[in-house]
C-alpha positions as CSV (number, residue, x, y, z in Angstrom):
1,M,14.8,-66.9,-41.0
2,N,12.1,-69.4,-42.1
3,Q,8.7,-67.9,-42.6
4,Q,6.1,-68.7,-39.9
5,S,2.4,-68.1,-39.8
6,A,1.1,-65.9,-37.1
7,I,0.2,-67.6,-33.8
8,A,-2.9,-66.3,-31.9
9,V,-2.4,-65.4,-28.3
10,V,-5.3,-66.1,-25.9
11,E,-6.2,-66.5,-22.2
12,L,-8.0,-69.7,-21.1
13,D,-9.8,-69.6,-17.8
14,L,-10.4,-72.9,-15.9
15,A,-12.2,-73.5,-12.7
16,A,-9.7,-76.3,-11.8
17,P,-6.8,-78.1,-13.6
18,E,-9.2,-80.5,-15.4
19,G,-11.9,-77.9,-16.0
20,P,-14.6,-76.8,-16.5
21,V,-13.8,-73.9,-18.9
22,L,-14.8,-70.6,-17.6
23,G,-13.9,-68.6,-20.6
24,L,-11.6,-68.0,-23.6
25,R,-10.6,-64.6,-24.9
26,A,-7.8,-62.9,-26.9
27,A,-4.9,-61.7,-24.8
28,P,-4.8,-57.9,-24.2
29,G,-3.5,-56.3,-27.4
30,A,-3.9,-59.5,-29.5
31,D,-6.3,-60.2,-32.3
32,E,-9.2,-62.5,-32.0
33,P,-8.1,-66.1,-32.6
34,V,-8.8,-67.8,-36.0
35,P,-8.3,-71.4,-36.9
36,G,-4.7,-72.3,-36.8
37,D,-2.0,-72.2,-34.1
38,V,-2.9,-70.8,-30.7
39,Y,-0.6,-69.9,-27.7
40,A,-2.7,-69.8,-24.5
41,L,-2.0,-68.6,-21.0
42,V,-3.9,-71.0,-18.8
43,R,-5.4,-69.5,-15.6
44,V,-6.7,-71.8,-12.8
45,A,-9.2,-70.0,-10.5
46,G,-7.9,-66.8,-12.0
47,R,-4.2,-67.4,-11.4
48,P,-1.6,-67.9,-14.1
49,A,-0.7,-71.6,-14.1
50,A,0.9,-72.6,-17.4
51,T,1.0,-71.9,-21.1
52,V,0.0,-74.4,-23.9
53,L,0.4,-74.3,-27.6
54,G,-2.3,-76.0,-29.7
55,R,-4.0,-75.9,-33.0
56,Y,-7.6,-76.0,-33.9
57,E,-9.3,-76.3,-37.3
58,A,-12.5,-74.7,-38.6
59,G,-15.5,-76.1,-36.9
60,E,-13.6,-77.1,-33.7
61,D,-14.1,-75.4,-30.4
62,P,-10.7,-73.8,-29.5
63,A,-11.6,-73.8,-25.8
64,E,-12.1,-77.5,-25.8
65,V,-8.9,-78.2,-27.7
66,L,-6.8,-76.0,-25.4
67,A,-8.5,-77.2,-22.2
68,A,-7.6,-80.8,-23.1
69,L,-4.0,-79.7,-23.6
70,A,-4.1,-77.7,-20.3
71,A,-5.5,-80.6,-18.3
72,K,-2.7,-82.9,-19.5
73,R,0.0,-80.3,-18.6
74,L,-1.5,-79.4,-15.2
75,T,-2.0,-83.0,-14.1
76,D,1.1,-84.7,-15.4
77,G,3.3,-83.3,-12.6
78,T,5.3,-80.9,-14.7
79,A,3.3,-77.7,-14.1
80,P,3.7,-76.0,-10.7
81,V,0.0,-75.8,-10.0
82,A,0.0,-79.6,-9.7
83,D,2.6,-79.5,-6.9
84,A,0.6,-77.9,-4.0
85,E,3.2,-78.6,-1.4
86,R,5.9,-76.8,-3.4
87,L,3.6,-73.8,-4.0
88,A,2.7,-73.5,-0.4
89,A,6.3,-73.5,0.6
90,A,7.3,-70.8,-2.0
91,E,4.4,-68.4,-1.5
92,P,4.5,-65.7,1.3
93,P,1.6,-65.4,3.7
94,R,-1.1,-63.1,2.5
95,A,-1.1,-59.6,3.8
96,A,-4.2,-57.5,4.4
97,A,-3.3,-54.8,1.9
98,P,-0.3,-54.1,-0.4
99,P,1.8,-51.1,0.6
100,R,1.6,-47.8,-1.2
101,A,3.3,-48.1,-4.6
102,S,4.7,-45.9,-7.3
103,V,4.8,-47.2,-10.9
104,I,7.7,-45.8,-12.9
105,V,7.6,-46.0,-16.7
106,A,10.7,-44.7,-18.6
107,T,10.0,-43.8,-22.2
108,R,11.5,-42.1,-25.3
109,E,9.5,-41.0,-28.3
110,R,6.9,-43.7,-28.3
111,P,3.6,-42.0,-27.4
112,G,1.4,-44.6,-29.0
113,S,2.7,-47.6,-27.1
114,L,3.0,-45.5,-23.9
115,A,-0.7,-44.6,-24.1
116,R,-1.6,-48.3,-24.4
117,A,0.6,-49.1,-21.3
118,L,-0.8,-46.2,-19.3
119,D,-4.4,-47.3,-20.0
120,S,-3.6,-50.7,-18.5
121,L,-1.8,-49.1,-15.5
122,L,-4.7,-46.9,-14.7
123,A,-6.9,-49.9,-14.6
124,Q,-4.9,-51.6,-11.7
125,D,-6.8,-52.9,-8.7
126,H,-4.1,-51.7,-6.3
127,P,-5.8,-49.4,-3.8
128,D,-3.1,-46.8,-3.3
129,H,-0.6,-46.1,-6.1
130,E,0.7,-43.3,-8.4
131,L,2.0,-43.4,-12.0
132,V,5.2,-41.6,-12.9
133,V,6.3,-41.2,-16.5
134,V,10.0,-40.3,-17.1
135,D,10.6,-38.7,-20.5
136,N,14.2,-39.7,-21.3
137,A,16.3,-37.4,-23.5
138,P,13.3,-36.3,-25.5
139,R,13.7,-35.0,-29.1
140,T,10.1,-33.8,-29.3
141,S,7.3,-32.7,-27.0
142,A,5.1,-35.8,-27.9
143,T,5.5,-37.6,-24.6
144,R,5.0,-34.4,-22.5
145,D,2.0,-33.4,-24.5
146,L,0.4,-36.9,-24.1
147,V,1.0,-37.1,-20.3
148,T,0.1,-33.5,-19.5
149,G,-2.9,-33.5,-21.9
150,A,-4.8,-36.8,-22.1
151,Y,-3.5,-38.1,-18.7
152,A,-3.4,-34.8,-16.8
153,G,-4.1,-35.2,-13.1
154,R,-3.7,-39.0,-13.3
155,V,0.0,-39.4,-14.4
156,R,3.0,-37.4,-13.2
157,Y,5.5,-36.2,-15.8
158,V,9.2,-36.1,-15.1
159,R,11.9,-35.1,-17.7
160,E,15.4,-36.6,-17.6
161,D,17.8,-35.2,-20.2
162,R,20.6,-37.7,-19.5
163,P,20.1,-40.5,-22.0
164,G,19.9,-44.1,-20.7
165,L,17.3,-46.3,-19.0
166,A,19.1,-46.3,-15.7
167,A,19.3,-42.5,-15.5
168,A,15.6,-42.4,-16.3
169,H,14.8,-44.9,-13.6
170,N,16.9,-43.0,-11.1
171,A,14.9,-39.8,-11.9
172,G,11.7,-41.8,-11.3
173,V,13.1,-43.1,-8.0
174,A,13.9,-39.5,-6.9
175,A,10.4,-38.3,-7.8
176,A,8.4,-41.2,-6.4
177,G,6.7,-41.3,-3.0
178,G,5.7,-45.0,-2.7
179,E,7.0,-47.5,-0.2
180,V,7.3,-49.9,-3.2
181,L,8.7,-48.7,-6.5
182,A,7.5,-50.8,-9.5
183,F,9.0,-50.5,-12.9
184,T,7.7,-51.5,-16.3
185,D,8.2,-50.5,-19.9
186,D,6.2,-48.6,-22.4
187,D,5.7,-51.6,-24.6
188,V,3.7,-53.7,-22.1
189,I,0.0,-54.2,-21.2
190,A,-0.3,-54.9,-17.4
191,D,-2.8,-57.4,-16.1
192,P,-5.3,-55.6,-13.8
193,R,-3.9,-57.4,-10.8
194,W,-0.3,-56.9,-11.7
195,L,0.6,-54.2,-9.2
196,T,-1.2,-55.8,-6.3
197,A,0.5,-59.1,-6.9
198,L,3.9,-57.4,-7.3
199,A,3.6,-55.2,-4.2
200,A,1.8,-57.5,-1.7
201,P,4.8,-59.7,-0.9
202,F,6.7,-56.7,0.6
203,A,4.0,-56.3,3.3
204,A,4.3,-60.0,4.2
205,D,8.1,-60.2,4.3
206,P,10.1,-57.3,5.9
207,G,13.4,-58.7,4.6
208,L,12.2,-58.6,0.9
209,G,14.1,-56.1,-1.3
210,C,12.8,-57.0,-4.8
211,V,9.9,-58.8,-6.5
212,T,9.8,-59.8,-10.2
213,G,6.9,-61.1,-12.2
214,L,5.8,-63.0,-15.3
215,I,6.3,-61.6,-18.8
216,L,4.3,-63.1,-21.7
217,P,4.1,-62.1,-25.4
218,A,1.2,-59.9,-26.3
219,R,1.4,-60.9,-30.0
220,L,3.1,-63.6,-32.0
221,T,2.6,-62.3,-35.5
222,T,6.1,-62.1,-37.0
223,P,8.9,-64.7,-37.4
224,A,11.1,-62.6,-35.1
225,Q,8.5,-62.5,-32.3
226,I,7.9,-66.3,-32.6
227,L,11.6,-67.1,-32.7
228,L,12.3,-65.1,-29.5
229,E,9.4,-66.6,-27.6
230,S,10.2,-70.2,-28.8
231,H,13.5,-69.9,-27.1
232,G,12.3,-68.6,-23.8
233,G,11.4,-65.0,-24.4
234,F,11.3,-63.1,-21.1
235,A,9.3,-65.7,-19.1
236,K,10.7,-67.2,-16.0
237,G,8.0,-69.9,-15.5
238,F,5.1,-70.5,-13.3
239,A,6.7,-71.7,-10.1
240,P,7.1,-69.0,-7.4
241,R,10.7,-68.7,-6.2
242,L,12.5,-67.1,-3.3
243,Y,16.1,-66.1,-3.6
244,D,17.8,-65.6,-0.2
245,P,21.5,-64.5,0.0
246,A,21.6,-66.3,3.4
247,R,20.6,-69.5,1.8
248,P,22.0,-69.6,-1.8
249,P,20.0,-71.9,-4.1
250,A,21.6,-75.3,-4.6
251,D,20.6,-75.4,-8.2
252,E,22.3,-72.1,-9.0
253,P,26.0,-72.4,-8.1
254,L,26.7,-69.0,-9.7
255,F,24.2,-67.2,-7.5
256,P,23.8,-64.2,-7.4
257,F,25.7,-63.4,-10.6
258,T,23.3,-65.1,-12.9
259,A,20.9,-62.2,-12.3
260,G,19.1,-62.8,-15.6
261,S,17.4,-65.8,-14.0
262,F,15.7,-63.5,-11.4
263,G,13.5,-61.5,-13.8
264,S,13.5,-58.6,-16.2
265,G,13.3,-54.9,-16.0
266,A,9.9,-54.8,-17.7
267,N,8.3,-56.4,-14.6
268,M,10.1,-55.6,-11.3
269,A,9.6,-53.8,-8.0
270,F,11.8,-52.8,-5.2
271,R,11.3,-51.7,-1.6
272,A,12.1,-48.0,-1.9
273,S,14.4,-47.9,1.1
274,A,16.4,-50.9,0.0
275,L,16.9,-49.6,-3.6
276,R,17.9,-46.2,-2.4
277,R,20.4,-47.6,0.2
278,A,21.9,-49.7,-2.6
279,G,22.5,-46.6,-4.6
280,G,19.8,-47.1,-7.2
281,F,20.6,-48.0,-10.8
282,D,24.0,-47.6,-12.2
283,P,23.5,-44.8,-14.8
284,A,26.4,-46.1,-16.9
285,T,24.3,-49.2,-17.7
286,G,21.1,-49.7,-19.6
287,T,19.5,-49.1,-23.0
288,G,20.5,-45.7,-24.4
289,T,24.1,-45.9,-23.1
290,P,27.2,-47.4,-24.7
291,A,26.7,-50.4,-22.3
292,R,23.5,-51.3,-24.1
293,G,21.8,-52.9,-21.1
294,G,22.3,-54.6,-17.7
295,D,20.7,-51.9,-15.5
296,D,18.1,-54.3,-14.1
297,L,20.6,-57.0,-13.5
298,Y,22.9,-54.6,-11.6
299,A,20.0,-53.5,-9.3
300,F,19.0,-57.1,-8.6
301,V,22.5,-58.0,-7.4
302,A,23.0,-54.8,-5.5
303,V,19.9,-55.4,-3.5
304,L,20.8,-59.1,-2.9
305,A,24.4,-58.1,-1.9
306,A,22.9,-55.8,0.8
307,G,21.3,-58.9,2.3
308,H,17.7,-58.5,1.0
309,R,15.7,-61.3,-0.4
310,L,14.3,-61.4,-4.0
311,R,11.0,-63.1,-4.9
312,Y,9.7,-64.2,-8.3
313,T,5.9,-64.4,-8.5
314,P,4.0,-65.5,-11.7
315,D,0.8,-63.8,-10.3
316,A,2.3,-60.5,-11.4
317,L,1.7,-60.6,-15.1
318,V,2.5,-58.2,-18.0
319,W,2.0,-58.8,-21.7
320,H,5.1,-57.6,-23.7
321,H,5.0,-56.4,-27.3
322,H,8.1,-58.1,-28.6
323,R,10.1,-56.3,-31.4
324,E,8.8,-57.3,-34.8
325,T,11.7,-57.4,-37.2
326,W,14.8,-59.5,-37.8
327,Q,17.0,-56.5,-37.3
328,D,15.3,-55.9,-33.9
329,L,16.1,-59.4,-32.9
330,R,19.8,-58.9,-33.9
331,N,20.0,-55.8,-31.9
332,Q,18.4,-57.5,-28.9
333,A,20.9,-60.4,-29.2
334,Y,23.9,-58.1,-29.2
335,G,22.4,-56.0,-26.4
336,Y,21.7,-59.0,-24.1
337,G,25.4,-60.1,-24.4
338,A,26.7,-56.5,-23.8
339,G,24.3,-56.0,-20.9
340,L,25.4,-59.1,-19.2
341,T,29.1,-58.3,-19.1
342,A,28.4,-54.6,-18.6
343,Y,26.5,-55.3,-15.4
344,L,29.2,-57.7,-14.2
345,T,31.8,-54.9,-14.8
346,A,29.6,-52.4,-13.0
347,T,29.4,-54.7,-10.0
348,L,33.1,-55.1,-10.0
349,V,33.8,-51.3,-10.2
350,R,31.1,-50.1,-7.8
351,R,31.1,-53.0,-5.3
352,P,34.7,-54.1,-5.0
353,A,33.8,-56.1,-1.9
354,L,32.2,-58.6,-4.2
355,L,35.3,-58.9,-6.3
356,P,36.6,-62.3,-4.8
357,A,33.2,-64.0,-5.3
358,L,32.8,-62.4,-8.7
359,L,36.2,-63.5,-10.0
360,A,35.7,-67.0,-8.7
361,R,32.4,-67.3,-10.7
362,V,33.0,-65.3,-13.9
363,P,34.6,-68.1,-15.9
364,R,31.8,-70.5,-15.1
365,G,29.3,-67.7,-15.5
366,L,30.4,-66.8,-19.0
367,A,30.4,-70.5,-20.0
368,H,26.9,-70.7,-18.6
369,A,25.8,-67.7,-20.5
370,R,27.2,-69.1,-23.8
371,T,25.2,-72.2,-23.2
372,M,22.1,-70.2,-22.6
373,T,22.6,-68.2,-25.8
374,A,22.5,-71.5,-27.7
375,E,19.4,-72.9,-25.9
376,R,17.5,-69.8,-24.9
377,G,15.3,-71.0,-22.1
378,G,13.1,-74.0,-21.4
379,G,10.7,-75.7,-23.7
380,S,8.5,-77.3,-21.1
381,D,6.2,-74.4,-20.6
382,G,4.2,-74.5,-23.8
383,V,6.4,-72.3,-26.0
384,P,5.9,-72.3,-29.8
385,G,8.4,-75.0,-30.8
386,E,10.6,-77.4,-28.9
387,H,14.3,-76.6,-28.3
388,G,16.7,-78.5,-30.5
389,T,14.2,-79.3,-33.2
390,R,13.9,-78.1,-36.7
391,H,10.8,-76.0,-35.9
392,H,12.4,-72.9,-34.6
393,P,16.2,-73.4,-34.4
394,W,18.1,-70.5,-32.8
395,P,20.3,-69.1,-35.6
396,A,24.0,-69.4,-35.0
397,S,24.4,-65.8,-36.2
398,L,22.4,-64.6,-33.2
399,S,24.5,-66.6,-30.8
400,R,27.6,-65.1,-32.4
401,L,26.1,-61.6,-31.9
402,E,25.5,-62.3,-28.2
403,R,29.1,-63.4,-27.8
404,R,30.3,-60.3,-29.5
405,G,28.1,-58.3,-27.3
406,M,29.6,-60.0,-24.2
407,L,33.1,-59.1,-25.4
408,Y,32.0,-55.5,-25.9
409,G,30.1,-55.0,-22.6
410,P,32.9,-54.0,-20.3
411,L,34.2,-51.5,-22.9
412,G,30.8,-50.1,-23.3
413,Y,30.4,-49.7,-19.6
414,L,33.7,-47.9,-19.2
415,R,32.9,-45.7,-22.1
416,A,29.7,-44.7,-20.5
417,R,31.5,-43.8,-17.3
418,M,34.1,-41.8,-19.2
419,N,31.2,-39.9,-20.8
420,G,30.0,-38.9,-17.3
421,A,27.1,-41.3,-17.0
422,S,28.3,-42.7,-13.7
423,R,26.7,-39.9,-11.6
C-alpha cells in the first residue's frame, strides 16, 4: 500500500449552509488539526449535513478554508441539506420524547476502548436509558473488573460464554428492559445526541422496526484507515431514508437482500418487540463464529420480512475507530465477503418462506456485491480521494479476498450451526 500522511478529522459548525462559522474542533478521539489535509464533518445548525476534505497551510485559517468548501457542497444541489423538500418527505414527525432505551455493547478483551465508548454513552442526552455490557467468551476478568469497578451502578454487566457477536447481542436482548434496543461497538465514540436521534423515530412511527445511523471515522492516521474510508468506510450518506417492505425502493431492485445498504451493526436500534418476535440475531452468524459476520444484516432482513419499516437517519452519529493495519484491512475484506453470503444462507435456512424471492435475486445480488467490492461506496460525500483515481485505488488483492470470503460464507455458517451455535 502506498504511504499516506495522516489526515486530521474535525467538526465544522455552521449556522447556515453559507455560514457563518460557529466553531471548529477536533472530532472526538482525534488529535488537534495541524497544517495539511483535513477531513471535516459539516454540521448546519447542529445537524450533520456533509463531509468535506480540504487542505490548509501554515498561516491559513482552517475554518475559513473548510467553510468555503462546505458552502460549495451544500449549495450546489448534491448535498441533502440543500434539498429541503426531499428532507421533509424523508423525516418522521417529531415526537415529544424518545421511548425508554437500552444500549447494548458486546465486547471481548478490549477494556481500554470499551471505557472510551462507555464514557461517551454515559454522556447521552436521552432522558431514560440503561447501558448493558455483554462480556463475550472472556479469557480474563478485565472487562468485568472495569464494568463492576469504575462503572459500578451505572452500567450493567452480562456474561455470555458462547463465542460470537450474535450470541452476545442475544444475551443483551434477554437482559435489556428498554422499548428500544440500541446496539453499538466498543470501538466507537457516540455523539451526545446519538441515542435520542436513534430512538425518537420509533415514537413517531408505530410501524418502524429498525433505525440505523451515521458512522464516521474517528481517526485517519494510518494508510489502512485512509484506504477504507476513501472507499466508503461505514458511512451511508447524509440523506434520511425510509425502507418500507410494502413499497420497495425503485432504485434497489434487490431489496431487501442488499441489507448492507441499510446500515451497520455499530449503529443500529430495534423496537424490542419486533426484534424478539423475529427471533433475535442468528447466533451462527457474526464476528467470533466461523461465519465471520452477517449478524446485523440478518436482523435487518428478518425485521423487514416481518413487515416492519427501517429508517436511516444521519442525525444519529457515532465515530468509529477503524482498524489500523494492513492485515486488519485484509481480515475485514474477507469477513465482509463471508458475512454477506453467511447472512444470505442464514435467511434461506431459517426463513424458507423467503426462498423464492431470495433465489430470484441471489445471482444479481452477488454480481452487485462484486461490483461494490471493486468500487467501495460513493465518492461524492467528501471522502479522502475520489474513486477510480490514482490517489487511493482499491487493491485488487482485497477484492479477491472479499470474493473468497463470499465463497466461504455459506460453509462457515453451516459449520457454526454444526458446532451448536444456532440455538
